[in-house]
One Martini backbone bead per residue (centre of mass of N, CA, C, O) as a GRO file, in nm:
protein
  130
    1UNK     BB    1   7.901   7.545  19.285
    2UNK     BB    2   8.084   7.790  19.258
    3UNK     BB    3   8.193   7.728  18.977
    4UNK     BB    4   7.926   7.758  18.825
    5UNK     BB    5   7.866   8.056  18.896
    6UNK     BB    6   8.149   8.174  18.789
    7UNK     BB    7   8.113   8.001  18.491
    8UNK     BB    8   7.815   8.043  18.349
    9UNK     BB    9   7.912   8.235  18.104
   10UNK     BB   10   8.074   7.985  18.003
   11UNK     BB   11   7.950   7.786  17.778
   12UNK     BB   12   7.640   7.885  17.775
   13UNK     BB   13   7.338   7.715  17.633
   14UNK     BB   14   7.026   7.874  17.600
   15UNK     BB   15   6.727   7.756  17.415
   16UNK     BB   16   6.410   7.905  17.385
   17UNK     BB   17   6.116   7.803  17.219
   18UNK     BB   18   5.785   7.807  17.136
   19UNK     BB   19   5.765   7.507  17.030
   20UNK     BB   20   5.838   7.372  17.297
   21UNK     BB   21   5.572   7.469  17.439
   22UNK     BB   22   5.336   7.414  17.220
   23UNK     BB   23   5.438   7.134  17.065
   24UNK     BB   24   5.577   6.968  17.314
   25UNK     BB   25   5.475   7.075  17.618
   26UNK     BB   26   5.677   7.238  17.769
   27UNK     BB   27   5.792   7.284  18.112
   28UNK     BB   28   6.001   7.401  18.329
   29UNK     BB   29   6.235   7.178  18.358
   30UNK     BB   30   6.196   7.065  18.070
   31UNK     BB   31   6.245   7.335  17.924
   32UNK     BB   32   6.530   7.394  18.034
   33UNK     BB   33   6.669   7.131  17.948
   34UNK     BB   34   6.606   7.143  17.648
   35UNK     BB   35   6.741   7.424  17.606
   36UNK     BB   36   7.019   7.323  17.674
   37UNK     BB   37   7.049   7.096  17.467
   38UNK     BB   38   6.981   7.261  17.221
   39UNK     BB   39   7.204   7.475  17.246
   40UNK     BB   40   7.441   7.269  17.231
   41UNK     BB   41   7.369   7.146  16.965
   42UNK     BB   42   7.392   7.408  16.787
   43UNK     BB   43   7.691   7.493  16.895
   44UNK     BB   44   7.842   7.178  16.967
   45UNK     BB   45   7.675   6.901  16.906
   46UNK     BB   46   7.636   6.891  17.224
   47UNK     BB   47   7.617   6.753  17.547
   48UNK     BB   48   7.932   6.705  17.763
   49UNK     BB   49   7.874   6.741  18.043
   50UNK     BB   50   7.752   6.736  18.354
   51UNK     BB   51   7.514   6.640  18.574
   52UNK     BB   52   7.576   6.860  18.782
   53UNK     BB   53   7.536   7.103  18.598
   54UNK     BB   54   7.238   7.043  18.531
   55UNK     BB   55   7.128   7.033  18.825
   56UNK     BB   56   7.203   7.323  18.888
   57UNK     BB   57   7.025   7.467  18.672
   58UNK     BB   58   6.751   7.303  18.776
   59UNK     BB   59   6.738   7.245  19.088
   60UNK     BB   60   6.821   6.924  19.105
   61UNK     BB   61   6.862   6.614  19.119
   62UNK     BB   62   7.011   6.349  18.973
   63UNK     BB   63   6.758   6.168  18.961
   64UNK     BB   64   6.569   6.370  18.837
   65UNK     BB   65   6.733   6.420  18.580
   66UNK     BB   66   6.723   6.126  18.478
   67UNK     BB   67   6.422   6.121  18.434
   68UNK     BB   68   6.413   6.343  18.217
   69UNK     BB   69   6.611   6.233  18.018
   70UNK     BB   70   6.462   5.956  17.976
   71UNK     BB   71   6.206   6.078  17.871
   72UNK     BB   72   6.322   6.211  17.621
   73UNK     BB   73   6.433   5.952  17.497
   74UNK     BB   74   6.156   5.806  17.480
   75UNK     BB   75   6.028   6.047  17.295
   76UNK     BB   76   6.274   6.149  17.092
   77UNK     BB   77   6.416   6.433  17.180
   78UNK     BB   78   6.669   6.259  17.276
   79UNK     BB   79   7.012   6.171  17.240
   80UNK     BB   80   7.244   5.897  17.344
   81UNK     BB   81   7.595   5.928  17.341
   82UNK     BB   82   7.935   5.865  17.255
   83UNK     BB   83   8.235   6.061  17.322
   84UNK     BB   84   8.549   6.204  17.240
   85UNK     BB   85   8.719   6.391  17.503
   86UNK     BB   86   9.023   6.426  17.565
   87UNK     BB   87   9.039   6.087  17.557
   88UNK     BB   88   8.740   6.075  17.659
   89UNK     BB   89   8.452   5.913  17.745
   90UNK     BB   90   8.134   6.067  17.672
   91UNK     BB   91   7.841   6.198  17.719
   92UNK     BB   92   7.583   6.273  17.459
   93UNK     BB   93   7.348   6.528  17.429
   94UNK     BB   94   7.080   6.543  17.182
   95UNK     BB   95   6.883   6.696  16.985
   96UNK     BB   96   6.626   6.585  16.802
   97UNK     BB   97   6.507   6.635  16.493
   98UNK     BB   98   6.222   6.507  16.529
   99UNK     BB   99   6.114   6.710  16.728
  100UNK     BB  100   6.121   6.950  16.540
  101UNK     BB  101   5.940   6.826  16.314
  102UNK     BB  102   5.696   6.784  16.498
  103UNK     BB  103   5.657   7.081  16.572
  104UNK     BB  104   5.620   7.193  16.285
  105UNK     BB  105   5.370   7.032  16.220
  106UNK     BB  106   5.191   7.140  16.451
  107UNK     BB  107   5.213   7.436  16.364
  108UNK     BB  108   5.081   7.394  16.085
  109UNK     BB  109   4.808   7.282  16.192
  110UNK     BB  110   4.742   7.532  16.357
  111UNK     BB  111   4.739   7.737  16.122
  112UNK     BB  112   4.521   7.585  15.955
  113UNK     BB  113   4.292   7.603  16.172
  114UNK     BB  114   4.289   7.915  16.186
  115UNK     BB  115   4.217   7.963  15.883
  116UNK     BB  116   3.939   7.785  15.891
  117UNK     BB  117   3.810   7.980  16.055
  118UNK     BB  118   3.574   8.181  16.124
  119UNK     BB  119   3.496   8.479  16.145
  120UNK     BB  120   3.410   8.709  16.346
  121UNK     BB  121   3.136   8.876  16.442
  122UNK     BB  122   3.132   9.220  16.411
  123UNK     BB  123   2.836   9.287  16.520
  124UNK     BB  124   2.914   9.180  16.780
  125UNK     BB  125   2.962   9.229  17.090
  126UNK     BB  126   3.229   9.178  17.305
  127UNK     BB  127   3.072   9.216  17.606
  128UNK     BB  128   2.754   9.132  17.555
  129UNK     BB  129   2.626   9.384  17.484
  130UNK     BB  130   2.315   9.528  17.325
   0.00000   0.00000   0.00000
């Protein structure tokens, strides 16, 4: 773990956006894990690091990490493929475009519902006093 702490500023990409929270409903460990995978997807084409690295970042066990990753794969938020890096076959986790598209559609629906709401009655006192 000491190596992770000393080198955490090198090639670390965490990107958390509001649509992950509001439209995918992510929070806590799920939000941070997705932010890591999404950040590496945008910057490097996917995460090809170790499970130990991810579990360090998340503060969880490898088995807990596997549950979260498999849940993302099952929901279609993440794809898992194999890639050759330096002559070795490694697992590559990538944020799925479909998750982003789903989030954008949910955001658009939310904006549309807000626009269709009637304006608040400006004559009514805000604190209920009259």
